[in-house]
C-alpha positions as CSV (number, residue, x, y, z in Angstrom):
1,X,-5.4,-18.2,19.3
2,X,-8.7,-19.4,17.5
3,X,-9.4,-17.7,14.1
4,X,-13.0,-17.1,14.7
5,X,-14.5,-15.3,18.0
6,X,-17.9,-14.6,16.7
7,X,-17.6,-11.2,18.3
8,X,-17.9,-9.7,14.8
9,X,-21.3,-11.6,13.7
10,X,-23.3,-8.6,14.5
11,X,-21.2,-6.3,12.1
12,X,-18.7,-4.7,14.8
13,X,-14.9,-5.2,15.2
14,X,-12.8,-4.2,17.7
15,X,-10.1,-1.7,17.3
16,X,-7.0,-2.1,19.2
17,X,-7.7,-0.2,22.5
18,X,-10.8,-2.4,23.0
19,X,-13.5,0.3,21.2
20,X,-16.2,-1.3,19.4
21,X,-16.8,0.3,15.9
22,X,-19.1,-0.6,13.1
23,X,-17.3,-2.8,10.0
24,X,-17.8,-0.2,7.8
25,X,-16.4,2.7,10.0
26,X,-13.8,5.0,8.3
27,X,-11.2,3.7,10.5
28,X,-12.0,0.0,9.5
29,X,-11.9,1.1,5.7
30,X,-8.8,2.5,6.1
31,X,-6.9,-0.2,7.7
32,X,-8.9,-2.9,6.0
33,X,-7.5,-1.6,2.6
34,X,-4.2,-1.5,3.8
35,X,-4.8,-5.0,4.4
36,X,-5.7,-5.8,1.3
37,X,-2.7,-3.4,-0.6
38,X,-0.7,-6.4,1.8
39,X,-2.5,-9.1,0.1
40,X,-2.1,-7.7,-3.5
41,X,1.8,-7.1,-3.0
42,X,2.0,-10.6,-1.9
43,X,0.4,-11.6,-5.5
44,X,2.7,-9.2,-6.9
45,X,5.7,-10.5,-5.6
46,X,5.2,-14.5,-5.9
47,X,4.6,-13.6,-9.7
48,X,8.0,-11.5,-9.7
49,X,10.9,-13.2,-11.0
50,X,13.1,-10.5,-9.6
51,X,14.7,-10.9,-6.7
52,X,15.6,-7.2,-5.9
53,X,11.8,-6.5,-6.1
54,X,10.7,-9.4,-3.9
55,X,13.0,-8.2,-1.5
56,X,12.2,-4.6,-1.3
57,X,8.3,-5.9,-1.4
58,X,8.7,-7.7,2.0
59,X,10.0,-5.0,3.4
60,X,7.2,-2.7,2.4
61,X,5.0,-5.6,3.5
62,X,6.3,-5.5,7.2
63,X,5.6,-1.5,7.0
64,X,2.2,-2.1,5.9
65,X,1.2,-4.0,8.9
66,X,2.9,-1.3,11.2
67,X,0.8,1.2,9.2
68,X,-2.4,-0.9,9.8
69,X,-1.4,-1.5,13.4
70,X,-1.2,2.4,13.3
71,X,-4.3,2.9,11.8
72,X,-6.2,0.5,13.9
73,X,-5.1,2.1,17.6
74,X,-6.8,5.3,17.7
75,X,-5.1,6.4,20.7
76,X,-1.7,7.8,20.7
77,X,-1.1,7.2,24.3
78,X,-1.8,3.5,23.7
79,X,0.5,3.6,20.4
80,X,3.2,4.8,22.5
81,X,2.9,2.8,25.2
82,X,3.1,-0.6,22.9
83,X,6.3,0.9,21.5
84,X,4.0,1.3,17.9
85,X,6.4,4.1,16.4
86,X,4.5,6.9,14.0
87,X,5.4,6.7,10.1
88,X,9.0,8.5,9.7
89,X,10.2,10.3,7.1
90,X,12.9,8.1,6.3
91,X,10.2,5.7,5.6
92,X,9.1,8.0,2.3
93,X,12.4,9.1,1.6
94,X,13.5,5.5,1.1
95,X,10.6,5.0,-1.2
96,X,11.8,7.8,-3.2
97,X,15.2,6.6,-3.6
98,X,13.6,3.5,-4.6
99,X,11.8,5.0,-7.5
100,X,15.0,7.3,-8.5
101,X,16.9,3.7,-8.9
102,X,14.5,2.0,-10.4
103,X,13.6,4.5,-13.0
104,X,17.2,4.7,-14.2
105,X,16.5,1.3,-15.8
106,X,13.5,2.6,-17.5
107,X,12.6,5.2,-20.7
108,X,11.0,8.3,-20.1
109,X,7.3,8.5,-20.2
110,X,5.9,10.1,-22.7
111,X,2.4,9.1,-22.8
112,X,-0.1,7.2,-19.8
113,X,0.5,3.6,-20.5
114,X,-2.4,1.1,-19.6
115,X,-2.2,-1.6,-16.9
116,X,-0.8,-4.6,-18.1
117,X,1.9,-7.1,-19.5
118,X,3.7,-9.3,-17.6
119,X,1.7,-11.5,-14.8
120,X,3.6,-9.5,-12.3
121,X,3.3,-6.3,-13.7
122,X,-0.2,-6.6,-14.2
123,X,-0.2,-7.5,-10.1
124,X,1.7,-4.3,-9.3
125,X,-0.9,-2.0,-11.3
126,X,-3.5,-3.7,-9.4
127,X,-1.9,-3.3,-6.1
128,X,-1.3,0.3,-7.2
129,X,-4.8,1.2,-7.5
130,X,-5.6,-0.6,-4.1
131,X,-2.7,1.6,-2.5
132,X,-4.6,4.7,-4.4
133,X,-7.8,3.6,-2.4
134,X,-6.0,3.3,0.8
135,X,-4.7,6.7,0.5
136,X,-8.4,8.0,-0.2
137,X,-9.9,6.3,2.5
138,X,-6.9,7.7,4.8
139,X,-7.4,11.3,3.8
140,X,-11.2,11.0,4.8
141,X,-9.9,9.4,8.2
142,X,-7.7,12.2,8.4
143,X,-10.9,14.4,8.0
144,X,-12.1,13.0,11.5
145,X,-9.1,12.8,13.8
146,X,-5.5,13.4,13.8
147,X,-3.3,10.9,11.4
148,X,0.2,11.3,10.6
149,X,0.8,13.4,7.6
150,X,3.8,10.5,6.6
151,X,1.1,8.2,6.7
152,X,-0.6,9.9,3.9
153,X,3.0,11.0,2.1
154,X,3.8,7.0,2.4
155,X,0.9,5.7,1.0
156,X,1.1,8.5,-2.3
157,X,4.6,7.5,-2.9
158,X,4.1,4.1,-2.4
159,X,1.6,4.0,-5.5
160,X,4.4,5.8,-7.4
161,X,6.8,3.3,-6.3
162,X,4.4,0.3,-7.7
163,X,3.9,2.0,-11.3
164,X,7.6,2.4,-11.2
165,X,7.5,-1.8,-10.5
166,X,4.7,-2.6,-12.9
167,X,6.9,-1.0,-15.6
168,X,10.2,-2.6,-14.1
169,X,8.8,-5.7,-14.6
170,X,7.6,-5.4,-18.3
171,X,11.2,-3.9,-18.8
172,X,13.0,-6.7,-17.3
173,X,10.9,-9.2,-19.3
174,X,11.5,-7.6,-22.7
175,X,7.5,-6.3,-22.7
176,X,6.9,-3.2,-23.8
177,X,4.3,-0.9,-21.9
178,X,1.2,-0.2,-24.0
179,X,0.7,3.3,-24.4
180,X,-2.7,4.8,-24.5
181,X,-3.7,5.9,-27.3
182,X,-6.8,8.5,-27.2
183,X,-9.4,8.6,-29.5
184,X,-9.5,11.0,-31.8
């Protein structure tokens, strides 16, 4: 398979199923940001020295490929025909279980924390903000067409997990989170 096709040179792209849309279409923005999030997670995992974190991130990255494919395939019949599963509540529950388990290592939050700390923590903070954008763009798509509600829940919970992973990276490295100090 060639990397370039020249089909996108005019500013359009193919969705799974053959429909062509402009590259700035709300659907393309949603799955494109999920792809960007996946790349951010790869960077965060590469910066992490925590085997359990890297392993969990690899699993999440696979799920994000599934979510991107779901978003890129507007026809539910085509999704079913290709064996593409809708996002499931169990995936959201797994994220919640991860959050609960990792938070046991952390001090309770008293204030907002500034993004930063170790390179891995900073990368997880960037991934968290990209995840929030993916969620916003998917909400925009959901206004135009049916989107599985579990997909929105997944992105929302994933951003929470990424915040916890940023804090976890700092904690395990012995680097304190920097609390936000509002100006008086």
